[in-house]
DOBA-677600 format. One record per residue (C-alpha): residue in three letters; x, y, z. Coordinates in pm, 1 decimal, padded with zeros to 6 digits, always signed. Last residue first. Layout:
N
+------+----------+----------+----------+
| rest |       xx |       yy |       zz |
+------+----------+----------+----------+
|  ala |        X |        Y |        Z |
...
+------+----------+----------+----------+
END
This chain:
288
+------+----------+----------+----------+
| rest |       xx |       yy |       zz |
+------+----------+----------+----------+
|  thr | -02150.0 | +00612.3 | +00322.5 |
|  ala | -02377.3 | +00481.5 | +00598.6 |
|  asp | -02568.6 | +00698.0 | +00842.8 |
|  ile | -02659.7 | +00668.3 | +01211.2 |
|  pro | -02926.5 | +00880.4 | +01374.6 |
|  glu | -02870.1 | +00941.9 | +01749.9 |
|  trp | -03004.3 | +00737.0 | +02041.8 |
|  trp | -02721.5 | +00482.9 | +02009.0 |
|  ser | -02488.6 | +00773.5 | +02076.4 |
|  arg | -02194.3 | +00952.9 | +01923.4 |
|  his | -02314.0 | +01307.1 | +01871.2 |
|  ala | -02356.5 | +01441.7 | +01518.3 |
|  arg | -02446.8 | +01234.3 | +01213.1 |
|  asn | -02343.9 | +00909.4 | +01375.8 |
|  arg | -02114.2 | +00692.4 | +01166.1 |
|  trp | -02125.4 | +00376.9 | +00949.1 |
|  leu | -01874.7 | +00327.1 | +00663.6 |
|  arg | -01959.2 | +00087.4 | +00381.2 |
|  leu | -01638.6 | -00037.7 | +00221.0 |
|  gly | -01821.2 | -00326.9 | +00045.7 |
|  pro | -01548.5 | -00583.2 | +00123.9 |
|  leu | -01578.5 | -00517.3 | +00406.9 |
|  glu | -01794.6 | -00319.5 | +00647.0 |
|  leu | -01650.2 | -00034.4 | +00853.9 |
|  ser | -01767.5 | +00097.8 | +01189.0 |
|  gly | -01772.6 | +00441.5 | +01347.4 |
|  his | -01630.7 | +00685.2 | +01601.1 |
|  thr | -01505.2 | +00453.2 | +01878.9 |
|  gly | -01417.4 | +00176.6 | +01635.3 |
|  gly | -01561.9 | -00141.6 | +01487.9 |
|  ile | -01430.7 | -00349.6 | +01199.2 |
|  leu | -01684.0 | -00583.6 | +01038.6 |
|  tyr | -01576.5 | -00846.6 | +00785.9 |
|  cys | -01783.2 | -01079.7 | +00563.0 |
|  his | -02022.5 | -00843.0 | +00385.5 |
|  glu | -02317.4 | -00928.3 | +00163.5 |
|  cys | -02388.4 | -00831.1 | -00197.6 |
|  thr | -02337.3 | -01182.7 | -00332.4 |
|  pro | -02107.6 | -01310.4 | -00608.1 |
|  pro | -02105.8 | -01662.3 | -00756.8 |
|  tyr | -01747.9 | -01794.5 | -00727.4 |
|  ser | -01523.7 | -01879.8 | -01023.9 |
|  pro | -01502.4 | -01508.8 | -01109.0 |
|  asn | -01245.6 | -01458.7 | -00831.1 |
|  glu | -01217.8 | -01114.7 | -00672.4 |
|  arg | -01590.5 | -01046.7 | -00657.3 |
|  ala | -01533.3 | -00959.1 | -00288.3 |
|  thr | -01851.9 | -01114.0 | -00147.6 |
|  leu | -01856.8 | -01485.0 | -00234.6 |
|  glu | -01485.4 | -01560.0 | -00190.2 |
|  trp | -01456.6 | -01324.8 | +00106.1 |
|  ser | -01721.8 | -01520.2 | +00290.9 |
|  trp | -02080.6 | -01462.2 | +00397.4 |
|  pro | -02330.6 | -01600.4 | +00143.0 |
|  ala | -02413.7 | -01924.1 | +00332.3 |
|  val | -02445.4 | -02302.2 | +00291.4 |
|  ile | -02235.6 | -02422.1 | +00583.7 |
|  thr | -01988.6 | -02715.6 | +00574.2 |
|  asp | -01665.8 | -02527.7 | +00493.6 |
|  ser | -01663.0 | -02346.0 | +00826.7 |
|  ala | -01495.2 | -02036.3 | +00965.8 |
|  asn | -01570.7 | -01796.9 | +01252.6 |
|  val | -01313.9 | -01523.7 | +01310.7 |
|  thr | -01313.2 | -01315.8 | +01629.8 |
|  gly | -01142.6 | -00996.5 | +01739.4 |
|  leu | -01042.9 | -00782.6 | +02037.4 |
|  met | -00847.3 | -00454.7 | +02031.8 |
|  gly | -00608.4 | -00375.7 | +02315.2 |
|  asn | -00326.4 | -00247.4 | +02090.4 |
|  arg | -00142.6 | -00576.8 | +02128.5 |
|  phe | -00441.9 | -00757.5 | +01984.2 |
|  lys | -00657.0 | -01012.2 | +02165.2 |
|  met | -00796.6 | -01297.3 | +01961.1 |
|  ser | -01091.1 | -01537.5 | +01949.7 |
|  val | -01090.1 | -01816.6 | +01692.5 |
|  val | -01384.2 | -02034.6 | +01590.0 |
|  ala | -01330.3 | -02337.2 | +01369.0 |
|  ser | -01526.6 | -02566.0 | +01139.5 |
|  glu | -01419.7 | -02844.7 | +00902.1 |
|  glu | -01118.4 | -02983.1 | +01090.4 |
|  val | -00905.6 | -03249.9 | +00922.7 |
|  thr | -00932.0 | -03618.8 | +01013.6 |
|  asn | -01259.0 | -03646.1 | +00825.9 |
|  gly | -01583.0 | -03692.3 | +01021.0 |
|  arg | -01800.9 | -03519.7 | +00763.9 |
|  val | -02026.0 | -03326.5 | +01005.1 |
|  asn | -01856.3 | -03353.2 | +01348.8 |
|  asn | -01517.6 | -03219.2 | +01242.3 |
|  ser | -01481.8 | -02943.5 | +01502.8 |
|  glu | -01239.9 | -02667.5 | +01605.6 |
|  trp | -01191.8 | -02434.2 | +01899.8 |
|  ala | -00955.1 | -02141.7 | +01944.6 |
|  his | -00808.1 | -01901.1 | +02199.1 |
|  val | -00539.4 | -01660.4 | +02083.8 |
|  ser | -00305.1 | -01402.4 | +02238.0 |
|  glu | -00104.7 | -01098.9 | +02126.9 |
|  ile | -00213.5 | -01035.6 | +01769.3 |
|  asp | -00026.7 | -00763.4 | +01581.5 |
|  gly | -00205.5 | -00481.4 | +01403.8 |
|  cys | -00558.6 | -00400.7 | +01283.4 |
|  leu | -00556.4 | -00381.1 | +00903.8 |
|  tyr | -00258.7 | -00595.7 | +00804.2 |
|  his | -00274.6 | -00835.0 | +01097.9 |
|  met | -00650.4 | -00878.7 | +01056.5 |
|  leu | -00590.1 | -00926.1 | +00683.5 |
|  asp | -00348.3 | -01211.3 | +00752.0 |
|  ile | -00594.2 | -01371.9 | +00992.9 |
|  asp | -00867.7 | -01362.1 | +00728.8 |
|  his | -00634.6 | -01515.5 | +00470.0 |
|  ile | -00544.0 | -01799.2 | +00710.1 |
|  met | -00916.6 | -01857.2 | +00755.2 |
|  asn | -00929.6 | -02009.0 | +00406.7 |
|  leu | -00684.0 | -02290.0 | +00332.2 |
|  tyr | -00507.1 | -02331.9 | +00666.7 |
|  val | -00813.4 | -02292.6 | +00891.3 |
|  pro | -01058.1 | -02424.3 | +00631.5 |
|  gly | -00896.3 | -02768.3 | +00632.4 |
|  ala | -00586.1 | -02892.7 | +00450.6 |
|  gly | -00330.1 | -02903.9 | +00732.9 |
|  pro | -00461.8 | -03224.8 | +00883.7 |
|  met | -00580.2 | -03470.3 | +00613.1 |
|  arg | -00904.2 | -03485.9 | +00415.0 |
|  arg | -00778.6 | -03249.5 | +00145.0 |
|  trp | -00466.7 | -03465.9 | +00100.5 |
|  asp | -00678.4 | -03761.0 | -00019.5 |
|  ala | -00822.9 | -03581.0 | -00322.6 |
|  asp | -01187.5 | -03689.1 | -00347.9 |
|  phe | -01258.6 | -03421.3 | -00089.6 |
|  tyr | -01384.6 | -03162.7 | -00339.0 |
|  asp | -01624.0 | -03433.8 | -00459.3 |
|  asp | -01839.6 | -03375.3 | -00150.0 |
|  pro | -01900.6 | -03009.4 | -00225.8 |
|  lys | -01736.4 | -02731.1 | -00021.3 |
|  cys | -02003.0 | -02530.3 | +00158.5 |
|  phe | -01932.1 | -02172.5 | +00262.3 |
|  trp | -01884.6 | -01968.3 | +00580.1 |
|  thr | -01588.8 | -01738.9 | +00644.5 |
|  val | -01715.5 | -01478.7 | +00891.9 |
|  gly | -01499.0 | -01204.9 | +01044.7 |
|  ser | -01559.2 | -00976.5 | +01341.6 |
|  phe | -01307.7 | -00713.6 | +01453.8 |
|  ser | -01325.4 | -00498.7 | +01768.8 |
|  val | -01216.7 | -00171.6 | +01930.7 |
|  leu | -01009.7 | +00037.3 | +01689.8 |
|  lys | -00977.8 | +00400.4 | +01798.3 |
|  gly | -01163.3 | +00635.6 | +01564.6 |
|  ile | -01370.7 | +00509.5 | +01271.8 |
|  ala | -01226.4 | +00740.1 | +01003.7 |
|  gly | -00897.8 | +00777.2 | +01191.0 |
|  ser | -00688.8 | +00830.4 | +00879.0 |
|  glu | -00513.8 | +00496.1 | +00939.3 |
|  leu | -00849.8 | +00317.7 | +00928.0 |
|  glu | -00949.9 | +00486.4 | +00602.4 |
|  ala | -00611.2 | +00411.5 | +00441.2 |
|  arg | -00635.4 | +00048.0 | +00550.4 |
|  ala | -00981.4 | +00016.3 | +00398.5 |
|  arg | -00861.5 | +00169.9 | +00071.7 |
|  gln | -00573.8 | -00079.5 | +00045.9 |
|  ile | -00816.3 | -00358.8 | +00131.5 |
|  leu | -01053.2 | -00265.1 | -00150.1 |
|  pro | -00758.2 | -00212.0 | -00386.5 |
|  asn | -00661.8 | -00581.4 | -00338.2 |
|  his | -00296.0 | -00611.3 | -00235.0 |
|  arg | -00388.3 | -00735.7 | +00114.6 |
|  arg | -00574.2 | -01021.3 | -00051.4 |
|  his | -00266.7 | -01177.5 | -00209.5 |
|  his | -00135.3 | -01371.0 | +00087.7 |
|  gly | +00064.6 | -01616.2 | -00122.3 |
|  val | +00381.4 | -01632.3 | +00088.9 |
|  leu | +00702.6 | -01472.0 | -00038.5 |
|  val | +01054.9 | -01601.8 | +00017.7 |
|  pro | +01371.0 | -01422.3 | -00097.4 |
|  thr | +01690.8 | -01628.1 | -00051.3 |
|  gly | +01954.5 | -01458.4 | +00163.6 |
|  asn | +02150.1 | -01768.5 | +00263.2 |
|  ala | +02081.0 | -01780.9 | +00636.9 |
|  asp | +01763.3 | -01573.6 | +00624.8 |
|  ala | +01600.0 | -01820.6 | +00386.6 |
|  ala | +01704.9 | -02118.0 | +00599.2 |
|  arg | +01581.2 | -01957.5 | +00919.2 |
|  ile | +01246.7 | -01861.4 | +00763.5 |
|  ile | +01191.3 | -02208.9 | +00620.2 |
|  ala | +01277.9 | -02372.9 | +00952.5 |
|  ala | +01034.7 | -02139.6 | +01132.1 |
|  ala | +00754.1 | -02255.1 | +00904.5 |
|  ala | +00841.8 | -02617.1 | +00974.0 |
|  lys | +00824.5 | -02561.4 | +01350.5 |
|  ser | +00502.5 | -02358.8 | +01318.9 |
|  asp | +00305.2 | -02639.8 | +01158.4 |
|  thr | +00135.0 | -02695.4 | +00822.9 |
|  ala | +00376.2 | -02483.9 | +00620.6 |
|  ile | +00381.9 | -02151.2 | +00430.8 |
|  pro | +00003.9 | -02181.6 | +00420.7 |
|  lys | -00043.9 | -02027.8 | +00177.9 |
|  glu | +00113.6 | -02067.6 | -00163.9 |
|  ile | +00488.5 | -02045.8 | -00145.4 |
|  leu | +00649.1 | -01782.1 | -00367.9 |
|  ile | +01012.5 | -01865.5 | -00416.0 |
|  pro | +01355.0 | -01717.4 | -00487.1 |
|  ile | +01609.5 | -01984.7 | -00592.0 |
|  lys | +01909.4 | -02018.0 | -00361.4 |
|  ala | +01941.6 | -02395.6 | -00430.5 |
|  ala | +01900.3 | -02466.1 | -00058.0 |
|  ile | +01605.8 | -02226.2 | -00066.7 |
|  cys | +01440.2 | -02432.2 | -00339.5 |
|  glu | +01473.0 | -02756.8 | -00141.8 |
|  leu | +01357.0 | -02582.8 | +00176.7 |
|  gly | +01041.3 | -02463.8 | +00003.8 |
|  asn | +00958.0 | -02804.9 | -00140.3 |
|  glu | +00993.2 | -02978.1 | +00197.1 |
|  ala | +00797.6 | -02705.1 | +00378.0 |
|  his | +00520.4 | -02685.6 | +00120.0 |
|  met | +00456.4 | -03059.8 | +00087.5 |
|  gln | +00176.5 | -03089.8 | +00347.8 |
|  asn | -00005.7 | -02800.1 | +00185.2 |
|  pro | -00051.3 | -02980.5 | -00147.1 |
|  thr | +00171.5 | -02826.8 | -00418.6 |
|  ala | +00147.2 | -02468.0 | -00538.4 |
|  ile | +00511.9 | -02367.9 | -00500.7 |
|  ile | +00597.6 | -02081.5 | -00735.9 |
|  ile | +00960.7 | -02083.9 | -00847.9 |
|  ala | +01207.5 | -01816.0 | -00951.1 |
|  asp | +01493.4 | -01778.4 | -01201.2 |
|  ala | +01406.3 | -02115.1 | -01355.3 |
|  ile | +01599.7 | -02297.1 | -01632.1 |
|  gly | +01872.3 | -02452.0 | -01417.1 |
|  asn | +01810.7 | -02814.7 | -01517.0 |
|  ala | +01915.0 | -02937.1 | -01172.3 |
|  ile | +01641.5 | -02724.5 | -01013.3 |
|  leu | +01377.0 | -02870.2 | -01243.3 |
|  asp | +01489.0 | -03227.4 | -01176.9 |
|  gly | +01486.5 | -03163.4 | -00802.7 |
|  leu | +01125.5 | -03044.2 | -00822.5 |
|  ala | +01012.0 | -03379.5 | -00958.7 |
|  leu | +00814.1 | -03505.7 | -01259.8 |
|  phe | +00929.0 | -03230.0 | -01490.5 |
|  his | +00750.3 | -03073.7 | -01788.3 |
|  pro | +00913.0 | -02834.0 | -02032.1 |
|  val | +00716.4 | -02538.0 | -02175.2 |
|  gly | +00494.6 | -02487.9 | -02480.1 |
|  his | +00186.6 | -02393.2 | -02281.7 |
|  gly | -00012.6 | -02685.9 | -02412.4 |
|  ala | +00292.8 | -02902.9 | -02359.4 |
|  ala | +00284.6 | -02815.4 | -01990.0 |
|  tyr | -00081.1 | -02921.1 | -01967.4 |
|  asp | -00004.8 | -03241.0 | -02158.4 |
|  lys | +00268.4 | -03327.5 | -01908.9 |
|  ala | +00041.9 | -03240.3 | -01615.3 |
|  gly | -00234.8 | -03471.6 | -01734.1 |
|  his | -00171.4 | -03749.6 | -01485.1 |
|  ala | +00007.2 | -03623.6 | -01177.0 |
|  pro | +00386.2 | -03605.3 | -01145.9 |
|  asp | +00386.0 | -03223.3 | -01134.1 |
|  val | +00647.3 | -02964.3 | -01228.3 |
|  ile | +00557.9 | -02711.4 | -01498.2 |
|  ala | +00826.8 | -02506.3 | -01670.6 |
|  ala | +00969.8 | -02162.4 | -01748.0 |
|  leu | +00660.1 | -01943.8 | -01779.6 |
|  asn | +00788.2 | -01602.8 | -01881.0 |
|  ala | +00777.5 | -01280.9 | -01683.4 |
|  asp | +00807.9 | -00906.6 | -01751.2 |
|  arg | +00504.8 | -00884.4 | -01981.7 |
|  val | +00268.2 | -01049.9 | -01737.6 |
|  glu | -00032.6 | -01233.7 | -01883.4 |
|  thr | +00142.7 | -01571.0 | -01917.4 |
|  ile | +00243.5 | -01552.0 | -01551.9 |
|  ala | -00117.1 | -01500.7 | -01443.8 |
|  glu | -00237.3 | -01807.1 | -01630.9 |
|  thr | +00032.4 | -02018.8 | -01468.3 |
|  his | -00058.2 | -01884.6 | -01125.6 |
|  arg | -00421.5 | -01983.4 | -01179.6 |
|  arg | -00300.2 | -02321.6 | -01301.3 |
|  gly | -00107.0 | -02374.2 | -00979.2 |
|  ile | -00419.5 | -02287.0 | -00780.5 |
|  gln | -00637.6 | -02548.5 | -00951.5 |
|  gly | -00373.0 | -02818.8 | -00969.4 |
|  ala | -00051.0 | -02804.3 | -01168.3 |
|  gly | +00193.2 | -02815.7 | -00876.9 |
|  val | +00536.6 | -02659.4 | -00905.9 |
|  val | +00518.6 | -02353.1 | -01130.0 |
|  ala | +00838.0 | -02225.4 | -01292.5 |
|  ile | +00913.3 | -01854.6 | -01335.6 |
|  arg | +01166.4 | -01719.0 | -01585.3 |
|  ile | +01197.5 | -01345.0 | -01525.9 |
|  pro | +01178.6 | -01145.4 | -01847.4 |
|  gln | +01514.1 | -01003.2 | -01967.9 |
|  arg | +01602.8 | -00650.8 | -01871.0 |
|  met | +01578.2 | -00374.7 | -02129.9 |
+------+----------+----------+----------+
END
């Protein structure tokens, strides 16, 4: 039998700890170490019985990790990713891969150059709900795809922004939340050809955006929009509708609508709307 993969987690914040918990539940993986200079990280590592390092370079020099998960603040992803790639250590970078396209491209070039595997934390496409939705779309259940509408509205509390990096560019709902919606649009509907977007920070006034609206044209002729804000009290977001993360109170609403020439699909509830017979707004429409 092969030995379990030794995976280190860099960044012991909320997301890093979720990864740590997941590693401990997987038979084929072992937690190798925790890397984080923040107060409490050493005790957290000790609680899991693994070494603690203040810096990523110290972990790499120690040679105890077969793979690394990067769950540091967004603005550090590119630097951390390139350091791991230079050491030829496979990585999973939490989304976003970087906070600008130039840095993202640098990561891809470096990984391609020395053959280091790089994965980005777009986990939603692996959810069985999304797998089923893709199968329905590919089967022609709603006909030719015409339009996509996504809503990502929720209210992050004031103390969420106590961490300085969450008030800086690259840490707003576009990179933290909408990025998942865009990934699912790619996965379910195809490649995006052109984009128009607007953003605003007129509620809190932080440097980072807090609301954004994006309109897209797909290569297949489909159109789509995503509307995101972390200042709105509302039930319409993946976090509150998919029941994927027990930390969020669930609702029975939808957050995505995909429209086609023969029907429409709601997600995450997988409710499929179609006419009983002839396609017409005069005809009865049923949901299954």
